[in-house]
ZAVOBA-623067 format. One record per atom (N, C-alpha, C): x, y, z; residue in one letter. Coordinates in steps of 0.2 Angstrom, whole numbers, plus 2048, in hexadecimal, padded with zeros to 3 digits. Example, Ala and Ser with C-alpha at 12.3 -4.5 7.8 and 13.67 -1.06 7.14 Angstrom:
residues 2
8427E4827A/83E7EA827A/8427F0827A/8407F5823S/8447FB824S/840800827S/
***
This chain:
residues 242
5D38BE84BM/5D48C3846M/5D68C0840M/5DA8BA840T/5DC8B783AT/5D78B5835T/5D18B3838N/5CC8B1833N/5C98B782FN/5C98BD833L/5C68C3830L/5CB8C582AL/5D18C582CI/5D68C7827I/5D68C2821I/5D58BC822D/5D58B781CD/5CF8B8818D/5C98BB81CA/5C38BC818A/5C48C2813A/5C98C6814L/5CA8CC810L/5CE8CA80AL/5D08C4809E/5D48C2803E/5CF8C27FDE/5D18C37F7P/5CD8C37F1P/5CA8BC7F0P/5C38BC7EFK/5C08B57EEK/5BC8B67E7K/5BB8B17E4E/5B78B17DEE/5B08B37DFE/5AD8B87DCH/5A78BA7DDH/5A28B67D8H/59C8B47DAP/5988AF7D6P/5958B27D0P/5948B97D0S/5908BC7CBS/5948C17C7S/5998C47CAA/59D8C97C6A/5A38CB7CAA/5A88CE7C7S/5AE8D07CBS/5AC8D67CFS/5AF8D77D5L/5AE8DC7D9L/5B18E37D7L/5AE8E97D9P/5B18EF7D7P/5B88F07D9P/5BB8F57D7P/5C28F77D9P/5C38F87E0P/5C88F47E3G/5C98F57EAG/5C58F17EFG/5C18ED7ECQ/5BC8EA7F1Q/5BE8E27F1Q/5BD8DF7F7R/5BF8D87F8R/5B98D57FCR/5B78CF7FAR/5B18CC7FDR/5B38C9804R/5AE8CA808I/5AE8C780FI/5A88C2810I/5A98BE814E/5A38B9816E/59F8BD81BE/5988BC81AG/5948BF81FG/5938C681DG/58F8CA822F/58D8D1821F/58D8D4828F/5938D682AP/5938D9831P/5908E0832P/58E8E1838R/58C8E883AR/5918ED838R/5908F3835F/5958F8834F/5918FE834F/595903837G/59390A837G/59790E83CG/59491483ET/598919842T/597918849T/59291484BH/590913852H/59190C855H/597909853L/598902855L/59990185DL/59B906860A/59C906867A/59590686BA/590908867K/58990886BK/584903868K/57F90186CP/57A8FC869P/5768FF864P/5738FB860A/56E8FE85BA/56990285EA/56690785BP/56190B85EP/55B90785FP/557909864E/550906865E/54B909860E/54790485EV/542905858V/53B90785CV/53890C85AP/53290E85DP/52D90985BP/528908860A/52290385FA/51F904858A/51E90A856A/51A90C850A/51F91084CA/52490D848P/529911845P/52691583FP/52991B83EV/52791F838V/52D922835V/52C92482EI/53192882BI/52F92F82AI/53293482DH/53093B82DH/53293E826H/52E941823I/53094481DI/53094C81EI/53694F81CG/53795681DG/53B959817G/53D95F819G/541963814G/53C968810G/53C96880AV/53996D806V/53196B804V/52F966808V/528964806V/523969809V/51D969807T/51896F809T/51796E810T/517968813E/51696781AE/51996181CE/51D961821A/52195B824A/51B956827A/51D94F826F/51894A828F/51B944829F/51893F82DD/51B93982ED/51793382AD/51B92F828V/519929824V/519923828V/51492082BP/51491982EP/51891482AP/51C91082EL/52090B82AL/51B906826L/515905829A/511901826A/50F90381FA/50F90981ET/50E90C817T/512908812T/518906813L/51C90380EL/5198FD80BL/5158F980FA/5118F380DA/50C8F5808A/50A8FB807E/5058FD802E/5098FE7FBE/50F8FF7FBL/5139007F5L/5158FA7F1L/5178FA7EBP/5198F47E7P/5208F17EBP/5208EB7ECR/5268E87EFR/52B8E67EAR/5318E67ECH/5378E47E7H/53C8E07EBH/53F8DC7E8E/5448D87EAE/54B8D97E6E/5508DA7E9L/5578DC7E6L/55C8D87E9L/5608D47E5T/5668D17E7T/56C8D57E5T/5708D77E9A/5768DC7E8A/57B8DB7EDA/5818DE7EBD/5878DE7F0D/5878E47F4D/5898E47FAF/58A8EA7FEF/5928EB7FEF/5948F17FCH/59B8F37FCH/59C8F8801H/5A08F7806C/5A28FC80BC/5A8900808C/5A890680AV/5AD90A808V/5B490880AV/5B4904810A/5BB902813A/5BE8FC80FA/5BA8FA80AG/5BD8F5805G/5BA8EE805G/5B68EC80AW/5B38E680AW/5AC8E6806W/5AA8E0804S/5A48DF800S/5A08D9803S/59A8DA805A/5958D4806A/5918D3800A/5918CD7FDT/58F8CB7F7T/5888C87F7T/5848C97F2D/57E8C57F1D/5798C57F7D/5788CC7F9L/5738CD7FEL/56C8CE7FBL/5678CB7FER/5608CB7FBR/55C8D07FFR/55B8D67FCW/5578DB800W/5508DB7FDW/54B8DD802E/5448DD800E/5418E4803E/53D8E77FFG/53A8EE801G/5378F17FBG/5378F87FCV/5348FC7F6V/5399007F3V/5399027EDT/53E9067EAT/53D90D7EDT/5429117EEF/5419187F0F/53E91C7EBF/53F91A7E4D/53C91E7DFD/53491D7E0D/5319177E1D/52A9177E2D/52891B7E8D/52C91A7EEF/52A91E7F4F/52A9267F2F/52F9287EEY/53092F7EDY/52A9317E9Y/52892D7E3R/52392F7DFR/51C92F7E2R/51B92A7E7R/51492A7EAR/51392D7F0R/51992F7F4I/5189317FBI/51B9397FBI/52193A7F8I/5249407F8I/5229457F3I/5229437EDE/5219477E7E/51A94B7E8E/5159487EAP/50E94B7EAP/50E9517EFP/5139517F4V/5139577F9V/51895C7F8V/51B95C7F2L/5209617F0L/51C9677EDL/51F96D7EFP/51C9737EBP/51D9727E4P/5189757E0P/5189757D9P/51F9787D6P/5229747D1G/5289767CEG/52E9757D2G/52E9727D8M/5339727DCM/53896C7DAM/53F96E7D9A/54496A7D6A/5489677DCA/5479617DDI/54B95E7E3I/55295B7E0I/55795D7E4T/55E95B7E1T/5619567E6T/55F9567ECH/5629517F1H/55D94F7F6H/55F9497F9V/55B9467FEV/55F944804V/55D94680AT/560943810T/55D93E813T/560938815F/55D932818F/56093281FF/55C932824R/55F93282BR/55C92C82FR/561929833G/55F923837G/55E92583FG/55B920842L/55A920849L/56192184DL/56691F84AD/56D91F84DD/57092584DD/56D92A849G/570931848G/574932842G/57592C83EF/57992C838F/57492F833F/57793282EY/573935828Y/578935822Y/57593481CS/578935816S/574939811S/57893D80DV/575942808V/57693F801V/57193E7FDV/57193B7F7V/56E93F7F1V/57293F7ECC/56F9437E6C/5699407E4C/5649447E2I/55D9417E0I/55E93C7DAI/56293D7D6E/5639387D0E/5669317D3E/56A9317D8D/56C92B7DBD/5679287DFD/56392C7E3A/55E9297E8A/5599267E4A/5579287DER/5519267DAR/5539217D5R/55991E7D5A/55C9197D1A/5579127D2A/55790E7CDA/5529097CDA/5539047D3A/55A9037D5D/55B8FE7D9D/55C9007E1D/55A9067E2V/55A9097E9V/5549077EDV/5549047F2L/54F9027F6L/54E9057FDL/5489057FFL/547906807L/5458FF809L/54A8FB80CA/54A8F480DA/5488F3814A/5448EE815E/5418EB81BE/5448E481DE/5468E1817R/5488DA818R/54E8D8815R/5528D4818L/5598D2815L/5598CA816L/55B8C7810N/55B8C080FN/5558BC812N/54F8BF810G/5498BB812G/5478BD819G/54A8C181DR/5488C2824R/5488CA825R/5448CC82AP/5438D382CP/54A8D582EP/54C8DC82DL/5528DE82FL/5538DE836L/55A8DC838D/55B8DC83FD/55F8E2841D/5618E3848S/5648E984AS/56A8EA847S/56E8E5845D/5748E6842D/5748EA83BD/56E8E9838H/56D8EB831H/5688F082FH/5658F3834G/5618F9833G/55A8F8835G/5588F4839V/5518F383BV/54E8FA83DV/5488FC83BP/5438F8837P/5438F982FP/5478FE82DV/5478FF826V/54E903825V/55190281FR/55790581DR/557907816R/55B90C814L/55D90D80DL/56290880AL/561905804V/566901801V/5679047FAV/56D9067F9S/56F9097F2S/5759057F0S/5758FF7ECP/57A8FB7EBP/5808FE7E7P/57E9037E3A/5839067DEA/58890B7E2A/58690C7E8Q/58A9117ECQ/58D90D7F2Q/5939107F5Y/59690D7FBY/59190D801Y/592909805G/58D90780BG/58B90D80FG/590912810Y/58E918814Y/58891C811Y/58691B80BI/58091E809I/57A91B80BI/57A91480DS/57491080ES/572910816S/56F916818T/56E91881ET/569912822T/56B910828K/56790B82BK/56290E830K/55D90A832H/55990C837H/555913835H/55391382FL/55191982CL/54A91C82FL/54B922831C/545925835C/54392C832C/54792F82DR/54693682AR/548936823R/54593981FI/54793B818I/545943817I/54A946815D/54A94D814D/54C94F80CD/548953809V/549954802V/54B95C801V/55095D7FDH/5539647FCH/5549667F5H/55496C7F4T/55596F7EET/55C9717EDT/5619707F1A/5689717F0A/56B96C7F6A/57196B7F5K/5759667F9K/57596A800K/573966805P/57296980CP/57996A80FP/57A96F813K/581970816K/58296B81CK/58896981DR/589965823R/588968829R/58596582ES/583967834S/589969839S/58E964838R/59596583BR/59A965836R/5A0969838W/5A5969833W/5AC969837W/5B1965835S/5B7965838S/5BC964833S/5C2967834L/5C896782FL/5CA95F82EL/5CB95C834V/5CD955833V/5C895182FV/5C1952831G/5BC94E82EG/5BC94F826G/5BC956825E/5BC95781EE/5C2955819E/5C895581CL/5CD954818L/5CF94C818L/5CE94981EL/5D194281FL/5CB93D81DL/5C593E81FI/5C093981EI/5BA93C81BI/5BB941817A/5B5944813A/5B393E80EA/5AC93D80FS/5A993880AS/5A793B804S/5A79377FFH/5A593A7F8H/59E93B7F7H/59C9407F4P/5949427F4P/59093D7F0P/59493A7EBR/5909357E7R/59192E7E9R/59792C7EBA/5999267EEA/5979207E9A/5989217E3R/59791C7DER/59D9177DER/59B9107DFV/5A090B7E0V/5A490A7D9V/5A090A7D4C/5A39097CDC/5A990E7CBC/5A89147CEE/5AD91A7CDE/5B291A7D3E/5B19167D8E/5B69157DEE/5B691C7E1E/5B091F7E2E/5AF9267E5E/5AF9257EDE/5B59247F0R/5B59227F7R/5B69297FBR/5BA92E7F8H/5BC9347FCH/5B993A7F8H/5B893F7FCG/5B59457F9G/5BA9497F5G/5C19487F7Y/5C694C7F3Y/5CB9487F0Y/5CD9427F3L/5D293E7F0L/5D09387ECL/5D49367E7P/5D29307E3P/5D192A7E7P/5CD9257E5G/5CB91F7E8G/5D191B7E9G/5D591A7E4W/5DB9167E4W/5E09187E9W/5E091F7EAL/5E59227EFL/5E39207F6L/5DD9207F8V/5DB91F7FFV/5DA917800V/5D99137FBR/5D890C7FBR/5DC909800R/5E390A800P/5E8906804P/5E690880CP/5E490E80DI/5E3910814I/5DD90C817I/5D890C813Y/5D2908815Y/5D4901816Y/5D88FE811R/5D98F7812R/5DD8F6818R/5E18FA81AA/5E68F9820A/5E28F9826A/5DC8FC827V/5D88FD82DV/5D28F882DV/5D08F5827K/5CA8F2827K/5C98EC82BK/5CF8E882BA/5CF8E282FA/5CE8E3836A/5D18E883AP/5CF8E9841P/5C88EC842P/5C68F083DI/5BF8F283DI/5BA8EC83CI/5BB8E8838L/5B78E2837L/5B78DE83DL/5BC8DD841Y/5BD8D9847Y/5B88DC84CY/5B88E384DV/5B48E7851V/5AD8E684FV/5AB8E6849C/5A48E5847C/5A28DE849C/5A68D9847T/5A48D2849T/5A38D1850T/5A78D4854R/5A78D385CR/5A18D785ER/59F8DD85BT/5998E085ET/5938DD85CT/5938DA856S/58D8D6854S/58C8D0858S/5918CC859S/5908C685CS/58F8C7863S/5928CC866G/5908CE86DG/5898CF86FG/5858D286AR/57E8D386BR/57A8CD86AR/57D8C8867R/5798C2865R/5798BD86BR/57E8BE86FR/57F8B9874R/5798B8879R/
***
């Protein structure tokens, strides 16, 4: 645990200072809501299901991404818990290209999309405002640091939104739904809403960590728990690689 705690101490960032409340760590651990479970199995012929208010739901074979313009992006990954993995090199297609070429043609005429839901094979999902989803640096990424994504980081494809906290960047992407209004939560609990409510925009530069409380207020709480969480993340990842 000592090495992990040491890794959380502030370090000089090679390109720019880190956002408020963030500290650089070495490496890029697996992180998410299902650390006690193995990564989900990937179908032999993976697809991204497109649904929501499109004229008709349909599946996009993952191979279709190879037909879209390719982009490479070097960016930092900022976890809402306060750690940052820096200078990650992602490769894939921009969501904006995917939206214009794949989704927009099947929308009813005049339909105004406001939100997009990204769902993963592990059951996790994020809801993103359309203006955030279509930002120039948002990717559907298939490669990380020159290699295909592994099970820790979202194989076969994941969302990458560098300007937002990591909980927006859904891994193991398998479904995209478009909406004309913010979708209602499928499950609601008082504890979840008040204590761990995530911010709908999750913009790192604004420190939008919590849905109701200011970022500076919840920052110490995240900082207090992130060392043991990182320890679990590292143990989980290393255990699968043995």
